[in-house]
BAMAR-801550 format. One record per residue (C-alpha): chain; residue number from 1; x, y, z. Coordinates in steps of 0.5 Angstrom, whole numbers. Layout:
% BAMAR-801550
<A NUM <X Y Z>>
...
END
This chain:
% BAMAR-801550
<A 1 <-157 4 14>>
<A 2 <-159 6 7>>
<A 3 <-154 9 2>>
<A 4 <-158 16 3>>
<A 5 <-158 16 10>>
<A 6 <-150 15 11>>
<A 7 <-149 21 6>>
<A 8 <-154 25 10>>
<A 9 <-150 23 17>>
<A 10 <-143 25 14>>
<A 11 <-146 32 11>>
<A 12 <-149 33 18>>
<A 13 <-142 32 21>>
<A 14 <-138 36 17>>
<A 15 <-143 42 18>>
<A 16 <-142 41 25>>
<A 17 <-134 41 25>>
<A 18 <-134 47 21>>
<A 19 <-139 50 26>>
<A 20 <-134 48 32>>
<A 21 <-128 51 28>>
<A 22 <-131 58 27>>
<A 23 <-129 63 22>>
<A 24 <-121 63 20>>
<A 25 <-118 69 23>>
<A 26 <-113 73 20>>
<A 27 <-105 71 19>>
<A 28 <-101 72 25>>
<A 29 <-94 76 25>>
<A 30 <-88 73 21>>
<A 31 <-84 68 26>>
<A 32 <-77 69 28>>
<A 33 <-71 67 23>>
<A 34 <-68 60 25>>
<A 35 <-61 61 27>>
<A 36 <-55 59 22>>
<A 37 <-50 59 28>>
<A 38 <-47 66 26>>
<A 39 <-50 69 33>>
<A 40 <-46 64 37>>
<A 41 <-52 59 38>>
<A 42 <-52 52 36>>
<A 43 <-53 51 28>>
<A 44 <-49 52 22>>
<A 45 <-51 54 15>>
<A 46 <-50 47 11>>
<A 47 <-49 50 5>>
<A 48 <-43 55 7>>
<A 49 <-40 49 11>>
<A 50 <-41 44 5>>
<A 51 <-38 49 0>>
<A 52 <-32 50 4>>
<A 53 <-29 44 1>>
<A 54 <-34 42 -4>>
<A 55 <-35 48 -8>>
<A 56 <-34 46 -16>>
<A 57 <-28 51 -17>>
<A 58 <-25 47 -11>>
<A 59 <-27 40 -13>>
<A 60 <-24 42 -20>>
<A 61 <-17 43 -17>>
<A 62 <-17 37 -13>>
<A 63 <-19 33 -19>>
<A 64 <-14 36 -23>>
<A 65 <-8 34 -18>>
<A 66 <-11 27 -17>>
<A 67 <-10 26 -24>>
<A 68 <-3 27 -23>>
<A 69 <-2 22 -18>>
<A 70 <0 15 -18>>
<A 71 <-7 14 -14>>
<A 72 <-10 15 -21>>
<A 73 <-5 13 -26>>
<A 74 <-2 7 -22>>
<A 75 <-9 3 -20>>
<A 76 <-14 -2 -23>>
<A 77 <-11 -6 -28>>
<A 78 <-14 -13 -30>>
<A 79 <-8 -16 -26>>
<A 80 <-9 -12 -20>>
<A 81 <-16 -14 -19>>
<A 82 <-14 -21 -15>>
<A 83 <-16 -22 -8>>
<A 84 <-9 -20 -6>>
<A 85 <-8 -14 -10>>
<A 86 <-15 -11 -10>>
<A 87 <-14 -9 -3>>
<A 88 <-10 -3 -5>>
<A 89 <-11 -2 -12>>
<A 90 <-18 -2 -13>>
<A 91 <-23 3 -9>>
<A 92 <-28 -3 -8>>
<A 93 <-22 -7 -5>>
<A 94 <-20 -2 0>>
<A 95 <-27 0 2>>
<A 96 <-28 -8 4>>
<A 97 <-22 -9 8>>
<A 98 <-22 -3 12>>
<A 99 <-30 -4 13>>
<A 100 <-29 -11 14>>
<A 101 <-23 -11 18>>
<A 102 <-20 -17 13>>
<A 103 <-13 -18 10>>
<A 104 <-15 -19 3>>
<A 105 <-22 -18 0>>
<A 106 <-27 -25 -1>>
<A 107 <-26 -25 -8>>
<A 108 <-23 -22 -15>>
<A 109 <-26 -16 -17>>
<A 110 <-26 -16 -25>>
<A 111 <-30 -10 -26>>
<A 112 <-27 -6 -20>>
<A 113 <-25 2 -21>>
<A 114 <-19 6 -19>>
<A 115 <-17 9 -13>>
<A 116 <-21 16 -12>>
<A 117 <-24 21 -7>>
<A 118 <-29 16 -3>>
<A 119 <-23 11 -3>>
<A 120 <-20 15 3>>
<A 121 <-25 20 5>>
<A 122 <-32 19 8>>
<A 123 <-37 23 12>>
<A 124 <-39 19 18>>
<A 125 <-44 24 20>>
<A 126 <-46 32 19>>
<A 127 <-44 35 26>>
<A 128 <-39 40 22>>
<A 129 <-38 44 28>>
<A 130 <-34 38 31>>
<A 131 <-32 34 25>>
<A 132 <-24 32 25>>
<A 133 <-20 27 21>>
<A 134 <-23 21 24>>
<A 135 <-30 23 21>>
<A 136 <-27 25 14>>
<A 137 <-22 19 13>>
<A 138 <-24 12 11>>
<A 139 <-20 9 17>>
<A 140 <-15 12 22>>
<A 141 <-14 6 26>>
<A 142 <-8 2 28>>
<A 143 <-6 -3 22>>
<A 144 <-5 -10 23>>
<A 145 <0 -11 18>>
<A 146 <-1 -15 12>>
<A 147 <5 -19 10>>
<A 148 <5 -24 16>>
<A 149 <-2 -23 18>>
<A 150 <0 -20 24>>
<A 151 <-5 -20 30>>
<A 152 <-2 -14 34>>
<A 153 <-4 -8 31>>
<A 154 <2 -2 30>>
<A 155 <0 5 31>>
<A 156 <4 9 26>>
<A 157 <-1 16 28>>
<A 158 <-8 18 26>>
<A 159 <-7 20 18>>
<A 160 <-1 15 17>>
<A 161 <-5 9 19>>
<A 162 <-9 11 13>>
<A 163 <-3 11 8>>
<A 164 <0 5 12>>
<A 165 <-6 1 10>>
<A 166 <-3 0 3>>
<A 167 <4 3 4>>
<A 168 <7 -3 7>>
<A 169 <11 -10 5>>
<A 170 <6 -14 1>>
<A 171 <4 -21 3>>
<A 172 <3 -28 0>>
<A 173 <0 -27 -7>>
<A 174 <0 -34 -10>>
<A 175 <-5 -40 -8>>
<A 176 <-4 -46 -13>>
<A 177 <1 -49 -18>>
<A 178 <1 -54 -23>>
<A 179 <7 -59 -22>>
<A 180 <12 -62 -27>>
<A 181 <7 -68 -27>>
<A 182 <1 -64 -29>>
<A 183 <-2 -64 -22>>
<A 184 <-5 -58 -18>>
<A 185 <-2 -57 -11>>
<A 186 <-3 -52 -6>>
<A 187 <3 -47 -6>>
<A 188 <6 -47 0>>
<A 189 <13 -43 -1>>
<A 190 <12 -37 3>>
<A 191 <16 -31 3>>
<A 192 <22 -31 8>>
<A 193 <20 -25 11>>
<A 194 <18 -24 17>>
<A 195 <25 -26 20>>
<A 196 <25 -30 26>>
<A 197 <26 -26 32>>
<A 198 <32 -30 34>>
<A 199 <37 -32 28>>
<A 200 <44 -35 27>>
<A 201 <47 -30 22>>
<A 202 <51 -36 20>>
<A 203 <46 -41 19>>
<A 204 <45 -44 13>>
<A 205 <38 -43 9>>
<A 206 <36 -45 2>>
<A 207 <33 -40 -3>>
<A 208 <29 -44 -7>>
<A 209 <25 -42 -14>>
<A 210 <19 -40 -12>>
<A 211 <21 -37 -6>>
<A 212 <21 -29 -5>>
<A 213 <24 -24 0>>
<A 214 <21 -18 -5>>
<A 215 <18 -12 -1>>
<A 216 <14 -10 -7>>
<A 217 <15 -3 -8>>
<A 218 <11 -1 -1>>
<A 219 <15 -1 5>>
<A 220 <15 7 5>>
<A 221 <12 6 12>>
<A 222 <17 1 15>>
<A 223 <23 5 13>>
<A 224 <20 12 16>>
<A 225 <19 8 22>>
<A 226 <26 5 22>>
<A 227 <23 -2 22>>
<A 228 <23 -9 19>>
<A 229 <30 -9 15>>
<A 230 <34 -15 17>>
<A 231 <38 -13 23>>
<A 232 <44 -17 25>>
<A 233 <45 -20 32>>
<A 234 <49 -15 36>>
<A 235 <48 -9 32>>
<A 236 <44 -3 34>>
<A 237 <40 1 30>>
<A 238 <37 8 30>>
<A 239 <29 8 29>>
<A 240 <28 16 30>>
<A 241 <31 22 26>>
<A 242 <29 29 25>>
<A 243 <23 28 22>>
<A 244 <20 22 25>>
<A 245 <14 26 28>>
<A 246 <12 29 21>>
<A 247 <6 25 18>>
<A 248 <6 23 11>>
<A 249 <2 29 9>>
<A 250 <7 34 11>>
<A 251 <11 32 5>>
<A 252 <6 29 0>>
<A 253 <1 34 1>>
<A 254 <4 40 2>>
<A 255 <3 47 -2>>
<A 256 <1 45 -9>>
<A 257 <5 49 -15>>
<A 258 <0 49 -21>>
<A 259 <6 51 -25>>
<A 260 <11 45 -23>>
<A 261 <5 40 -22>>
<A 262 <7 38 -15>>
<A 263 <4 38 -8>>
<A 264 <-3 38 -6>>
<A 265 <-7 31 -8>>
<A 266 <-1 30 -13>>
<A 267 <2 27 -7>>
<A 268 <9 29 -11>>
<A 269 <12 33 -5>>
<A 270 <13 40 -7>>
<A 271 <21 40 -5>>
<A 272 <21 48 -6>>
<A 273 <16 48 1>>
<A 274 <22 44 4>>
<A 275 <28 49 2>>
<A 276 <27 53 8>>
<A 277 <31 48 11>>
<A 278 <33 43 5>>
<A 279 <36 46 -1>>
<A 280 <35 41 -7>>
<A 281 <42 40 -7>>
<A 282 <42 37 0>>
<A 283 <36 32 -1>>
<A 284 <40 30 -8>>
<A 285 <46 29 -4>>
<A 286 <43 25 1>>
<A 287 <40 20 -4>>
<A 288 <46 20 -8>>
<A 289 <50 18 -2>>
<A 290 <45 12 0>>
<A 291 <45 10 -7>>
<A 292 <52 9 -8>>
<A 293 <52 5 -1>>
<A 294 <46 1 -5>>
<A 295 <51 -1 -11>>
<A 296 <57 -2 -6>>
<A 297 <52 -8 -3>>
<A 298 <50 -10 -10>>
<A 299 <57 -11 -12>>
<A 300 <59 -15 -6>>
<A 301 <53 -20 -7>>
<A 302 <55 -21 -14>>
<A 303 <62 -22 -12>>
<A 304 <59 -28 -7>>
<A 305 <54 -30 -13>>
<A 306 <48 -29 -9>>
<A 307 <46 -24 -14>>
<A 308 <47 -23 -21>>
<A 309 <49 -17 -25>>
<A 310 <46 -15 -31>>
<A 311 <46 -8 -36>>
<A 312 <40 -7 -40>>
<A 313 <40 -4 -47>>
<A 314 <40 3 -44>>
<A 315 <46 2 -40>>
<A 316 <42 1 -33>>
<A 317 <45 -4 -28>>
<A 318 <41 -8 -24>>
<A 319 <42 -14 -19>>
<A 320 <38 -20 -18>>
<A 321 <38 -25 -13>>
<A 322 <40 -32 -15>>
<A 323 <37 -38 -13>>
<A 324 <41 -44 -9>>
<A 325 <36 -49 -10>>
<A 326 <31 -51 -15>>
<A 327 <23 -51 -14>>
<A 328 <23 -58 -11>>
<A 329 <29 -57 -6>>
<A 330 <35 -59 -10>>
<A 331 <42 -56 -10>>
<A 332 <44 -53 -17>>
<A 333 <50 -55 -20>>
<A 334 <56 -50 -21>>
<A 335 <58 -54 -28>>
<A 336 <54 -55 -34>>
<A 337 <49 -61 -34>>
<A 338 <44 -65 -37>>
<A 339 <40 -66 -31>>
<A 340 <33 -63 -31>>
<A 341 <32 -58 -25>>
<A 342 <25 -54 -24>>
<A 343 <28 -48 -26>>
<A 344 <22 -43 -26>>
<A 345 <15 -42 -25>>
<A 346 <11 -39 -31>>
<A 347 <4 -37 -33>>
<A 348 <3 -34 -26>>
<A 349 <-3 -30 -24>>
<A 350 <-6 -29 -31>>
<A 351 <-13 -26 -33>>
<A 352 <-18 -30 -36>>
<A 353 <-21 -26 -43>>
<A 354 <-28 -29 -42>>
<A 355 <-29 -28 -35>>
<A 356 <-24 -23 -33>>
<A 357 <-22 -27 -27>>
<A 358 <-15 -29 -25>>
<A 359 <-13 -36 -26>>
<A 360 <-8 -38 -21>>
<A 361 <-4 -42 -26>>
<A 362 <3 -42 -23>>
<A 363 <7 -48 -27>>
<A 364 <13 -51 -26>>
<A 365 <18 -51 -32>>
<A 366 <23 -57 -32>>
<A 367 <30 -55 -36>>
<A 368 <37 -56 -36>>
<A 369 <40 -50 -32>>
<A 370 <43 -45 -36>>
<A 371 <45 -41 -30>>
<A 372 <50 -46 -27>>
<A 373 <56 -41 -28>>
<A 374 <53 -36 -23>>
<A 375 <50 -41 -18>>
<A 376 <54 -41 -11>>
<A 377 <54 -48 -10>>
<A 378 <51 -48 -3>>
<A 379 <46 -46 1>>
<A 380 <46 -38 3>>
<A 381 <48 -36 10>>
<A 382 <42 -33 14>>
<A 383 <47 -26 14>>
<A 384 <47 -27 6>>
<A 385 <40 -27 6>>
<A 386 <39 -21 10>>
<A 387 <44 -17 6>>
<A 388 <40 -19 0>>
<A 389 <33 -17 3>>
<A 390 <36 -11 5>>
<A 391 <38 -9 -2>>
<A 392 <31 -10 -4>>
<A 393 <29 -6 2>>
<A 394 <32 0 0>>
<A 395 <32 -1 -8>>
<A 396 <24 -2 -8>>
<A 397 <22 3 -3>>
<A 398 <23 9 -8>>
<A 399 <25 15 -4>>
<A 400 <32 13 -5>>
<A 401 <33 13 3>>
<A 402 <30 20 4>>
<A 403 <24 17 8>>
<A 404 <29 16 14>>
<A 405 <36 17 11>>
<A 406 <39 15 18>>
<A 407 <36 8 18>>
<A 408 <37 7 11>>
<A 409 <45 8 11>>
<A 410 <45 4 17>>
<A 411 <41 -2 14>>
<A 412 <46 -2 8>>
<A 413 <53 -1 12>>
<A 414 <51 -6 17>>
<A 415 <50 -11 11>>
<A 416 <56 -9 8>>
<A 417 <60 -10 15>>
<A 418 <57 -17 16>>
<A 419 <59 -19 9>>
<A 420 <66 -17 10>>
<A 421 <67 -20 16>>
<A 422 <64 -27 14>>
<A 423 <67 -29 8>>
END
């Protein structure tokens, strides 16, 4: 068919279609407005629903509160971007472990960003009529505790599970070390915790250079639930107390006070909101009593040469544990000696200035022992290790025991009693 014939055929078809359709009729009456939910029928006004949380004025308030919190001020420095620390100190790390269900992130995150709104909050859908905390929080699932790669999840309660994902005892943070001959080896001196289910409090235990029983300022959840302190054989402990049914947010996100800058998303408890039951003096009295008990334990451990006591230039007293054995397991002497001991690990976990990645550069240092006068000259007893751990469990928890004062006082007192009964 020629091009002329083709064009003629198309013109005839177009005319035919117009003839079939007929003339355009008049416009119909306006249709009924769609439902917005106000009449009880399905549907929501999306703008109004979103703005109930996301209006600029409301978001500005939340951001101002957040900038006062440690979630803003205490996260994403370079040395916290390692695959062990990024899980809780960076936005990307937290999203990765909660999304993938892992204990640590796959790799260091040198360009990570700090914890922000999207770290803890998400929307899994837009069914605003039925959304609950499960839909708007990053996770509410029971927690597989990190410190011992525990394969049994512990349920701290819905919103608490979000907090406990990070606010728990820290796990291993070292990979390799360089020995005294310059050979790079795998670091295998794991932390003591968790303690064995059955233990002899009087059994000997070496505390070598490179070992740790630190809880890393993160065991708020453990104290709140009344678990994971060193508990002596034959002793009973009270797990629950008056506020055990509360959630973390009951105190840490209570009413915001714009004058004192506490409450809300600052995560700093607004104590005025607690004073219908507790006046400030009562809370302080509880903390002071627990802190005095902590110091009593520190003094007992110092007298046994399990701890070393020191005072800084500001007059602040601190206690630190004294190793019984060097890195290679040799017992430190209690007299001056020319013997070279593996006295320390130095240059741990530095950050490369060129790549931003962490260099796991723990290096064994050989030296004469300058601290021989403070050495105990024997392995610790397991009960002494437990008492030293319990000191750190309370000291590093940061609330001075107020997260569970009953359990905190028992943990300290049982340690003191055991030391006095087992000289």
